[in-house]
C-alpha positions in Angstrom: -31.4 22.6 7.2 -30.8 18.9 6.2 -33.8 16.8 5.3 -34.6 14.2 8.0 -34.2 10.6 6.9 -36.8 9.3 9.3 -40.4 10.0 8.8 -41.9 7.7 11.5 -44.7 6.8 9.1 -43.6 3.2 9.0 -43.4 2.7 12.7 -46.6 0.6 12.8 -45.4 -1.8 10.0 -47.0 -0.1 7.0 -45.4 1.8 4.2 -46.5 3.4 0.9 -45.9 2.2 -2.6 -45.0 4.8 -5.2 -48.5 6.2 -5.9 -49.5 6.3 -2.3 -51.1 2.9 -1.7 -50.4 1.7 1.9 -49.2 -1.9 2.3 -47.8 -4.0 5.1 -44.0 -4.1 5.2 -44.3 -7.9 4.9 -46.0 -7.5 1.5 -44.4 -9.7 -1.2 -43.9 -6.5 -3.4 -41.7 -5.0 -0.7 -39.7 -8.2 -0.2 -39.1 -8.3 -3.9 -37.9 -4.7 -4.4 -36.0 -5.0 -1.1 -34.1 -7.9 -2.6 -33.4 -5.8 -5.7 -32.0 -3.1 -3.4 -29.8 -5.7 -1.7 -28.6 -6.9 -5.1 -27.8 -3.3 -6.1 -25.7 -2.9 -2.9 -23.8 -6.1 -3.7 -23.2 -4.9 -7.3 -21.7 -1.8 -5.7 -19.4 -4.0 -3.6 -18.4 -6.0 -6.7 -17.6 -2.8 -8.5 -15.5 -1.7 -5.5 -13.4 -4.9 -5.8 -13.2 -5.0 -9.6 -10.1 -3.6 -11.2 -11.3 -3.7 -14.9 -12.5 -0.3 -16.0 -14.9 -1.7 -18.7 -16.5 -4.0 -16.2 -16.9 -1.2 -13.7 -18.7 0.9 -16.3 -21.1 -2.0 -17.1 -21.7 -2.6 -13.4 -22.7 1.1 -13.0 -25.2 0.6 -15.9 -26.5 -2.5 -14.1 -27.0 -0.5 -10.9 -29.0 2.1 -12.9 -31.2 -0.7 -14.4 -31.7 -2.2 -10.9 -33.0 1.2 -9.7 -35.4 1.2 -12.7 -36.6 -2.3 -11.7 -36.9 -1.3 -8.1 -39.0 1.7 -9.1 -41.3 -0.5 -11.2 -41.7 -3.0 -8.4 -42.2 -0.3 -5.7 -45.0 1.3 -7.7 -48.7 0.6 -7.4 -49.4 -1.1 -10.7 -52.8 0.5 -10.9 -51.2 3.9 -10.8 -47.9 3.3 -12.7 -49.2 4.5 -16.1 -50.0 7.9 -14.6 -46.5 8.2 -13.1 -43.2 8.7 -14.9 -41.4 5.5 -14.0 -38.4 4.6 -16.2 -38.7 1.4 -18.3 -36.4 -1.5 -18.8 -35.7 -2.1 -22.5 -34.8 -5.2 -24.5 -31.5 -3.5 -25.3 -30.6 -3.8 -21.6 -30.7 -7.6 -22.0 -28.8 -7.5 -25.3 -26.0 -5.5 -23.5 -25.7 -8.2 -20.9 -25.6 -10.9 -23.6 -22.9 -9.1 -25.6 -20.8 -8.7 -22.4 -21.2 -12.4 -21.5 -20.1 -13.4 -25.0 -17.1 -11.0 -25.0 -15.9 -12.3 -21.6 -16.4 -15.9 -22.6 -14.1 -15.4 -25.6 -11.2 -14.9 -23.2 -12.1 -17.6 -20.7 -11.2 -21.3 -20.9 -14.0 -23.7 -21.4 -15.7 -25.1 -18.3 -14.8 -28.7 -17.6 -16.3 -28.8 -14.1 -18.6 -27.1 -11.6 -16.8 -24.2 -9.9 -16.9 -23.4 -6.2 -17.2 -19.7 -5.4 -13.9 -18.4 -3.9 -10.2 -17.8 -4.6 -10.4 -14.1 -4.2 -12.7 -11.7 -2.4 -13.7 -10.1 -5.8 -14.7 -13.5 -7.2 -16.6 -14.5 -4.0 -18.5 -11.2 -3.8 -19.5 -11.5 -7.4 -20.9 -15.0 -6.7 -22.9 -13.6 -3.7 -24.4 -11.0 -6.0 -25.3 -13.8 -8.5 -27.1 -15.7 -5.7 -29.0 -12.5 -4.6 -29.9 -11.9 -8.2 -31.4 -15.5 -8.4 -33.4 -14.8 -5.2 -34.7 -11.5 -6.7 -35.7 -13.5 -9.8 -37.5 -16.1 -7.7 -39.4 -13.3 -5.8 -40.5 -11.8 -9.1 -41.7 -15.2 -10.4 -43.5 -15.7 -7.0 -45.3 -12.3 -7.5 -46.3 -13.3 -11.1 -47.6 -16.7 -9.8 -49.8 -14.8 -7.3 -51.2 -12.7 -10.1 -49.3 -9.6 -9.1 -48.1 -7.6 -12.0 -44.4 -7.9 -12.8 -43.1 -6.6 -16.1 -42.0 -9.8 -17.9 -38.8 -8.0 -19.1 -37.8 -7.7 -15.4 -37.7 -11.5 -15.0 -35.8 -11.9 -18.3 -33.3 -9.2 -17.3 -32.7 -10.8 -13.8 -32.2 -14.2 -15.4 -29.6 -12.8 -17.8 -28.0 -10.7 -15.1 -27.3 -13.8 -13.0 -25.7 -15.4 -16.0 -23.6 -12.2 -16.5 -22.5 -12.3 -12.8 -21.5 -15.9 -13.1 -19.3 -15.2 -16.1 -18.0 -12.0 -14.5 -16.9 -13.9 -11.5 -14.9 -16.2 -13.8 -13.6 -13.2 -15.8 -12.5 -11.3 -12.7 -10.7 -14.5 -11.5 -9.0 -14.8 -14.9 -7.8 -11.2 -14.8 -6.5 -11.7 -11.3 -4.8 -14.9 -12.4 -6.7 -16.8 -9.7 -7.3 -20.5 -10.2 -10.9 -21.6 -10.3 -11.8 -24.0 -7.6 -13.2 -27.2 -9.2 -15.9 -29.0 -7.3 -14.7 -32.5 -6.8 -17.7 -34.5 -5.4 -17.1 -37.2 -2.9 -17.7 -40.7 -4.3 
């Protein structure tokens, strides 16, 4: 018999963190890891549109790291040490930096701001970048409210948004799509 997806335990607007602590579904922690989940879904969509095998492999790694981040954020910080929650590592950030540098070696220098667009793969990658920035803002918001967020999470999300910006340019480059320069009205 298949496991039922619905439990009905959240029907009154409460849910449980990993560790069992009950919180409101409007809790900032839920908003934060919900945004991470949204980001992970968009990364999957970027991967579906991407034709570069190496980038697809990196995107799968990123999705794994986002599950790690989501697990950390979904866990009651007072109980996390007793649970076996995977950790983010400094090497995860280093990987993003190496990938950014490698893609930048093949890209022309930027001479203007770029409007998202030109191809669905490029636009989708920019959407993922924007969701990543929102996730980063939620994490900073938690930190400012003295709710524990692993500092490496904020650093990773900051670097990931940079990676996604460069990836959008790189995908456009591989597809031979012209970047759309922003030309401000004067």
